[in-house]
C-alpha positions as CSV (number, residue, x, y, z in Angstrom):
1,X,0.0,0.0,0.0
2,X,2.9,2.3,0.8
3,X,4.5,1.6,-2.6
4,X,1.3,2.1,-4.4
5,X,0.7,5.6,-2.7
6,X,4.2,6.7,-3.8
7,X,3.5,5.5,-7.4
8,X,0.1,7.1,-7.7
9,X,1.5,10.5,-6.5
10,X,4.2,10.3,-9.3
11,X,6.1,13.1,-7.5
12,X,3.5,15.5,-8.8
13,X,2.5,16.6,-5.3
14,X,6.1,17.7,-4.7
15,X,6.1,19.5,-8.0
16,X,3.0,21.4,-7.1
17,X,4.6,22.6,-3.9
18,X,8.0,23.4,-5.4
19,X,7.1,25.4,-8.5
20,X,7.3,29.2,-8.0
21,X,4.3,29.8,-10.3
22,X,1.3,27.4,-10.5
23,X,-1.6,27.6,-12.9
24,X,-5.0,26.2,-12.6
25,X,-4.4,23.8,-15.5
26,X,-1.3,22.5,-13.6
27,X,-3.5,21.5,-10.7
28,X,-6.0,19.8,-12.9
29,X,-3.3,18.0,-14.8
30,X,-1.7,16.6,-11.6
31,X,-5.2,15.5,-10.3
32,X,-5.8,13.7,-13.7
33,X,-2.6,11.9,-13.8
34,X,-2.7,10.8,-10.1
35,X,-6.2,9.7,-10.6
36,X,-5.4,7.6,-13.6
37,X,-2.5,6.0,-11.9
38,X,-4.6,5.3,-8.8
39,X,-7.2,3.5,-10.9
40,X,-4.5,1.5,-12.6
41,X,-2.8,0.4,-9.4
42,X,-6.2,-0.5,-8.0
43,X,-6.7,-2.9,-10.8
44,X,-3.2,-4.3,-10.4
45,X,-3.8,-4.7,-6.7
46,X,-7.0,-6.8,-7.3
47,X,-5.4,-8.9,-10.0
48,X,-2.1,-9.4,-8.2
49,X,-3.6,-10.2,-4.7
50,X,-2.9,-14.0,-5.1
51,X,0.7,-13.4,-6.0
52,X,1.3,-11.0,-3.0
53,X,-0.4,-13.4,-0.6
54,X,1.6,-16.4,-2.0
55,X,4.9,-14.6,-1.3
56,X,3.9,-14.3,2.3
57,X,2.5,-17.8,2.3
58,X,-0.9,-16.5,3.5
59,X,-3.8,-17.2,1.1
60,X,-6.2,-15.7,3.5
61,X,-4.8,-12.2,2.7
62,X,-6.2,-12.3,-0.8
63,X,-9.6,-10.7,-0.1
64,X,-8.0,-8.2,2.3
65,X,-5.6,-7.0,-0.4
66,X,-8.2,-6.8,-3.0
67,X,-10.5,-4.5,-0.9
68,X,-7.5,-2.4,0.2
69,X,-6.6,-1.9,-3.4
70,X,-9.5,0.5,-3.7
71,X,-7.6,2.9,-1.4
72,X,-5.3,3.6,-4.4
73,X,-8.1,5.6,-6.1
74,X,-9.3,7.3,-2.9
75,X,-5.7,8.4,-2.0
76,X,-5.1,9.8,-5.5
77,X,-8.2,12.1,-4.9
78,X,-6.8,13.6,-1.7
79,X,-3.2,14.1,-2.8
80,X,-3.8,17.4,-4.7
81,X,-5.6,18.8,-1.7
82,X,-2.8,17.9,0.7
83,X,-0.2,19.3,-1.7
84,X,-2.0,22.6,-2.1
85,X,-2.4,23.0,1.7
86,X,1.3,22.2,2.2
87,X,2.2,24.8,-0.5
88,X,0.2,27.3,1.4
89,X,2.0,26.3,4.7
90,X,-1.4,25.3,6.2
91,X,0.0,22.5,8.3
92,X,-2.3,23.1,11.1
93,X,-5.3,22.3,8.7
94,X,-3.6,19.1,7.5
95,X,-2.8,17.9,11.0
96,X,-6.3,18.6,12.2
97,X,-7.8,16.7,9.2
98,X,-5.4,13.8,9.8
99,X,-6.2,13.5,13.6
100,X,-10.0,13.9,13.2
101,X,-10.2,11.4,10.4
102,X,-7.9,9.0,12.2
103,X,-10.1,9.1,15.3
104,X,-13.3,8.6,13.0
105,X,-11.7,5.6,11.2
106,X,-10.0,3.7,13.9
107,X,-11.8,4.7,17.1
108,X,-15.2,5.3,15.8
109,X,-15.4,2.5,13.3
110,X,-12.3,0.1,13.6
111,X,-12.4,-0.2,17.4
112,X,-16.2,-0.8,17.5
113,X,-15.9,-3.6,14.8
114,X,-13.0,-5.2,16.6
115,X,-15.1,-5.4,19.7
116,X,-17.8,-7.0,17.7
117,X,-15.4,-9.7,16.5
118,X,-14.8,-8.5,12.9
119,X,-11.2,-9.4,13.2
120,X,-8.9,-8.1,10.4
121,X,-11.8,-6.5,8.6
122,X,-12.1,-4.0,11.4
123,X,-8.6,-2.7,10.4
124,X,-9.7,-2.7,6.8
125,X,-12.8,-0.7,7.5
126,X,-10.9,1.7,9.8
127,X,-8.4,2.5,7.1
128,X,-11.0,2.8,4.4
129,X,-13.1,5.2,6.4
130,X,-10.0,7.3,7.5
131,X,-8.6,7.5,4.0
132,X,-12.0,8.4,2.3
133,X,-12.9,11.1,4.9
134,X,-9.3,12.6,4.9
135,X,-9.5,12.9,1.1
136,X,-12.8,14.8,1.3
137,X,-11.8,17.0,4.1
138,X,-8.4,18.1,2.5
139,X,-10.0,18.8,-0.8
140,X,-12.7,20.9,0.8
141,X,-10.0,22.8,2.9
142,X,-8.0,23.5,-0.2
143,X,-10.9,25.1,-1.8
144,X,-9.7,24.4,-5.4
145,X,-11.9,23.0,-8.1
146,X,-10.4,19.9,-9.8
147,X,-11.2,18.5,-13.1
148,X,-9.8,16.3,-15.8
149,X,-6.9,17.8,-17.9
150,X,-4.1,16.0,-19.8
151,X,-2.1,19.2,-20.8
152,X,-0.2,21.0,-18.1
153,X,0.1,24.8,-18.2
154,X,3.8,24.8,-17.1
155,X,6.6,22.6,-18.5
156,X,8.8,20.4,-16.3
157,X,6.2,19.0,-13.9
158,X,6.8,15.4,-15.2
159,X,10.5,15.9,-15.2
160,X,10.6,17.1,-11.6
161,X,8.0,14.5,-10.5
162,X,9.8,11.6,-12.2
163,X,12.9,12.5,-10.1
164,X,11.0,12.7,-7.0
165,X,9.3,9.4,-7.5
166,X,12.7,7.8,-8.3
167,X,14.0,9.0,-5.0
168,X,10.8,8.0,-3.1
169,X,10.7,4.6,-4.5
170,X,14.3,3.8,-3.4
171,X,13.5,5.2,0.0
172,X,10.3,3.1,0.2
173,X,12.4,-0.1,-0.6
174,X,15.0,0.8,2.0
175,X,12.3,1.1,4.6
176,X,10.5,-2.2,3.7
177,X,13.0,-4.5,2.3
178,X,13.9,-5.6,5.9
179,X,10.4,-6.9,6.5
180,X,10.3,-8.7,3.2
181,X,13.4,-10.6,4.1
182,X,12.3,-11.5,7.6
183,X,8.9,-12.7,6.5
184,X,10.4,-14.9,3.8
185,X,13.5,-16.1,5.6
186,X,12.4,-16.4,9.3
187,X,8.7,-16.7,9.2
188,X,5.7,-14.8,10.4
189,X,6.5,-15.2,14.1
190,X,9.8,-13.6,13.8
191,X,8.3,-11.0,11.5
192,X,5.8,-10.2,14.2
193,X,8.7,-9.8,16.8
194,X,10.6,-7.6,14.4
195,X,7.7,-5.4,13.5
196,X,6.7,-4.9,17.2
197,X,10.2,-3.7,17.9
198,X,10.4,-1.6,14.8
199,X,7.0,0.0,15.4
200,X,7.9,0.9,19.0
201,X,10.9,3.0,17.8
202,X,9.8,4.0,14.4
203,X,6.3,5.5,15.2
204,X,7.6,8.4,17.2
205,X,10.5,9.0,14.7
206,X,8.2,9.0,11.8
207,X,5.8,11.4,13.5
208,X,8.7,13.9,14.1
209,X,10.0,13.5,10.5
210,X,6.6,13.7,8.9
211,X,6.0,17.0,10.7
212,X,9.4,18.4,9.8
213,X,9.7,17.4,6.1
214,X,6.8,19.3,4.6
215,X,7.6,22.5,6.6
216,X,11.2,22.3,5.5
217,X,10.4,21.6,2.0
218,X,7.8,24.4,1.6
219,X,9.9,26.9,3.5
220,X,13.2,26.2,1.6
221,X,11.3,26.2,-1.7
222,X,10.3,29.8,-1.0
223,X,14.0,30.8,-0.5
224,X,14.6,30.3,-4.2
225,X,18.0,28.5,-4.0
226,X,19.5,31.2,-1.7
227,X,22.0,28.9,0.0
228,X,23.0,31.5,2.6
229,X,19.4,31.3,3.9
230,X,18.6,27.6,3.2
231,X,21.5,26.2,5.1
232,X,20.8,27.9,8.4
233,X,17.2,26.7,8.2
234,X,18.2,23.1,7.4
235,X,20.9,23.1,10.1
236,X,18.5,24.5,12.6
237,X,15.9,21.9,11.9
238,X,18.6,19.2,12.1
239,X,19.9,20.4,15.4
240,X,16.4,20.7,16.8
241,X,15.5,17.0,15.7
242,X,18.8,15.8,17.2
243,X,18.2,17.4,20.6
244,X,14.9,15.4,20.7
245,X,15.6,12.1,19.2
246,X,19.2,11.4,20.2
247,X,18.6,11.4,24.0
248,X,15.3,9.5,23.7
249,X,16.6,6.6,21.5
250,X,19.9,6.3,23.2
251,X,17.8,5.7,26.5
252,X,15.8,3.0,24.7
253,X,18.9,1.3,23.4
254,X,20.4,1.3,26.9
255,X,17.4,-0.4,28.6
256,X,15.8,-2.7,26.0
257,X,14.6,-5.4,28.4
258,X,12.8,-2.9,30.6
259,X,11.1,-1.1,27.7
260,X,9.9,-4.3,26.1
261,X,8.6,-5.8,29.4
262,X,6.8,-2.7,30.3
263,X,5.2,-1.9,27.0
264,X,4.5,-5.4,25.5
265,X,4.9,-7.8,28.4
266,X,7.3,-10.5,29.1
267,X,5.9,-12.7,26.3
268,X,7.6,-10.4,23.9
269,X,11.1,-10.2,25.6
270,X,12.6,-11.9,22.5
271,X,12.1,-8.6,20.7
272,X,14.4,-6.8,23.2
273,X,17.4,-8.4,21.4
274,X,16.9,-6.3,18.3
275,X,15.6,-3.2,20.1
276,X,19.0,-1.8,20.8
277,X,20.3,-1.6,17.2
278,X,16.9,-0.4,16.0
279,X,16.8,2.3,18.5
280,X,20.2,3.4,17.5
281,X,19.2,3.5,13.9
282,X,16.3,5.9,14.5
283,X,18.3,9.1,15.1
284,X,20.2,8.3,11.9
285,X,17.0,7.8,10.0
286,X,15.6,11.1,11.4
287,X,18.7,13.1,10.4
288,X,18.8,11.7,6.9
289,X,15.2,12.2,6.3
290,X,15.5,16.0,6.4
291,X,18.1,16.1,3.6
292,X,15.8,15.1,0.9
293,X,13.3,18.0,1.3
294,X,16.2,20.5,1.0
295,X,17.5,18.8,-2.2
296,X,14.0,18.9,-3.6
297,X,13.5,22.5,-2.6
298,X,16.7,23.6,-4.4
299,X,15.8,21.4,-7.5
300,X,18.7,19.0,-6.9
301,X,16.5,15.9,-6.7
302,X,18.9,14.0,-9.0
303,X,21.6,14.0,-6.3
304,X,19.0,12.3,-3.9
305,X,18.0,9.8,-6.6
306,X,21.6,8.8,-7.1
307,X,22.3,8.5,-3.3
308,X,19.1,6.6,-2.5
309,X,19.6,4.0,-5.2
310,X,23.2,3.4,-4.4
311,X,22.2,3.0,-0.8
312,X,19.6,0.5,-1.8
313,X,22.2,-1.5,-3.9
314,X,24.5,-1.6,-0.8
315,X,21.9,-2.3,1.7
316,X,20.0,-5.2,0.0
317,X,22.9,-7.7,0.4
318,X,23.5,-6.5,3.9
319,X,19.9,-7.0,5.0
320,X,19.6,-10.3,3.0
321,X,22.6,-11.8,4.7
322,X,21.8,-10.7,8.2
323,X,18.1,-11.8,7.9
324,X,19.2,-15.2,7.0
325,X,21.5,-15.4,10.0
326,X,19.2,-14.2,12.9
327,X,16.8,-11.5,13.9
328,X,19.4,-9.8,16.1
329,X,21.9,-9.7,13.2
330,X,19.3,-8.1,11.1
331,X,18.8,-5.3,13.6
332,X,22.5,-4.4,13.4
333,X,22.2,-4.8,9.5
334,X,19.4,-2.2,9.6
335,X,21.7,0.2,11.5
336,X,24.5,-0.3,9.1
337,X,22.1,0.3,6.2
338,X,20.9,3.6,7.7
339,X,24.4,4.8,8.3
340,X,25.3,4.0,4.6
341,X,22.2,5.9,3.5
342,X,23.0,8.9,5.7
343,X,26.6,9.2,4.4
344,X,25.5,9.1,0.9
345,X,22.8,11.7,1.3
346,X,25.2,13.9,3.4
347,X,27.6,13.9,0.5
348,X,24.7,14.9,-1.8
349,X,23.7,18.0,0.2
350,X,27.4,18.9,0.6
351,X,27.7,18.9,-3.2
352,X,24.5,20.8,-3.8
353,X,25.0,23.5,-1.2
354,X,28.7,23.6,-0.2
355,X,27.9,22.5,3.4
356,X,30.9,21.4,5.3
357,X,31.2,18.5,7.9
358,X,32.5,20.9,10.6
359,X,29.4,23.1,10.2
360,X,27.1,20.1,10.4
361,X,28.8,18.7,13.4
362,X,28.5,22.0,15.1
363,X,24.7,21.8,14.7
364,X,24.4,18.4,16.4
365,X,27.2,18.5,19.0
366,X,25.1,19.7,21.9
367,X,22.5,17.0,21.1
368,X,25.2,14.3,21.1
369,X,26.6,15.5,24.4
370,X,23.1,15.6,25.9
371,X,22.3,12.0,24.7
372,X,25.6,10.7,26.2
373,X,24.7,12.3,29.6
374,X,21.2,11.1,29.7
375,X,21.8,7.6,28.3
376,X,24.5,6.9,30.7
377,X,22.5,8.2,33.7
378,X,19.5,6.0,32.7
379,X,21.6,2.9,32.1
380,X,23.3,3.2,35.5
381,X,19.9,3.9,37.2
382,X,18.3,0.8,35.6
383,X,21.1,-1.5,36.5
384,X,21.0,-0.2,40.1
385,X,17.2,-0.5,40.5
386,X,16.1,-3.4,42.6
387,X,12.4,-3.2,41.5
388,X,11.3,-6.2,39.5
389,X,8.0,-4.8,38.2
390,X,8.8,-3.5,34.8
391,X,6.2,-0.6,34.8
392,X,7.7,0.8,38.1
393,X,11.2,0.2,36.7
394,X,10.4,2.1,33.6
395,X,8.8,4.8,35.5
396,X,12.0,5.4,37.6
397,X,14.1,5.3,34.4
398,X,11.9,7.9,32.8
399,X,12.1,10.1,35.9
400,X,15.8,9.9,35.9
401,X,15.9,10.6,32.2
402,X,13.6,13.7,32.5
403,X,15.5,15.2,35.5
404,X,18.9,14.5,33.8
405,X,17.8,16.0,30.5
406,X,16.5,19.1,32.1
407,X,19.7,19.7,34.1
408,X,22.0,18.8,31.3
409,X,20.2,21.0,28.8
410,X,20.4,23.9,31.3
411,X,24.2,23.3,31.6
412,X,24.6,23.3,27.8
413,X,22.1,26.2,27.3
414,X,24.5,28.9,26.2
415,X,26.1,26.4,23.8
416,X,22.8,25.4,22.4
417,X,21.9,29.1,21.9
418,X,24.9,29.7,19.7
419,X,24.1,26.7,17.5
420,X,21.8,27.0,14.4
421,X,18.7,25.6,16.2
422,X,19.2,28.3,18.9
423,X,19.7,31.0,16.4
424,X,16.7,29.8,14.3
425,X,14.3,29.6,17.3
426,X,15.3,33.1,18.5
427,X,15.2,34.6,15.1
428,X,11.6,33.3,14.6
429,X,10.6,34.2,18.1
430,X,9.7,30.6,18.7
431,X,11.5,30.1,22.0
432,X,9.2,30.9,25.0
433,X,10.7,33.3,27.6
434,X,10.7,30.6,30.4
435,X,12.7,28.2,28.3
436,X,15.1,31.0,27.3
437,X,15.6,31.8,30.9
438,X,16.1,28.2,31.8
439,X,18.8,27.8,29.1
440,X,20.4,31.0,30.2
441,X,20.5,32.3,26.6
442,X,18.3,35.4,27.1
443,X,21.4,37.6,26.7
444,X,22.0,36.1,23.2
445,X,18.6,37.0,21.8
């Protein structure tokens, strides 16, 4: 489903956001192409359901896949609306639409059907309702009439969109090939363990990344390749994300048994063996994920395409070999894959903008120091704790993490204020006065 969504968009959503001038016919052209591709993918999903189910050795998935294939058409209808709202920096409207329709689909429909014993079809109905209602809401909020048109007003939409989809397809493959290998090589039980561990760490990361990417893309697109203004914004966002994700995931990596026992229960303790490498991989993923939007904004998508596909070619054998060895080995293979991907994308943004490694390291140095202090403190507290109840143990660890984080952030406050994230927050008046006073950087404003 994720692959189909990328294909049906065909990169035209990004093209609508990035173009300085946008005509009404461009919007209708993008809508027409996305709708046609969505219909085609729906037919492919219906016809190819037996093949997909056979790969995972689960014939019971055939009717589910066929019904879910209808979502390709629905998703295509809502993509133009989402792109136009993103272009207009109306992120609050998008978030409200996403949250309200998610609650409607999953709480209002899916949860009720699950209680009634509908099984997997409760999830199918939940996603169908959520996707349909989201498409209706964003198109209404965008307030733009859509119609069929096979001739764009501007040139270059297909060229730009083609490069975007090339990068996105490689990115999708990198994010999903691990599950394909586990399901095939180790079976559905090991796949379930792997997906629970991955979901635990990837869900908060994806939420942060999904919030930062469109803002960064839209904002940098408006700067019109002015690298003296683009780079401070990119480095500020990078530093801000690092301050959040590095300490959190280093803590999770330090106490995997406690986290798994408290969240999932002792029956899932086997998943703790892969939680450490996956938790360490998440900050790398978050930091590499904000490079692509900048390359798109300055119209250097070809550099991202090259980096993503080279990373895929390197990662596939790594993930394939480690998946056939063990689940734990795959976890470290995922971390290695993300590191390869990050290095290649970092080289791409350096080539596009002239960014130096020293300048990038300066942006994340306080976050790295903060993560080291917090992670070490929590690891020591967890080892010293004599409480066996995992919930109480995790509660103590979280308290230690929060107190250590607050004190360490205060100690590093003046340093943070001089980094790109501090400069960006102060320049945009986004740092509340109490926080500025706590960090002791009021004199730097």
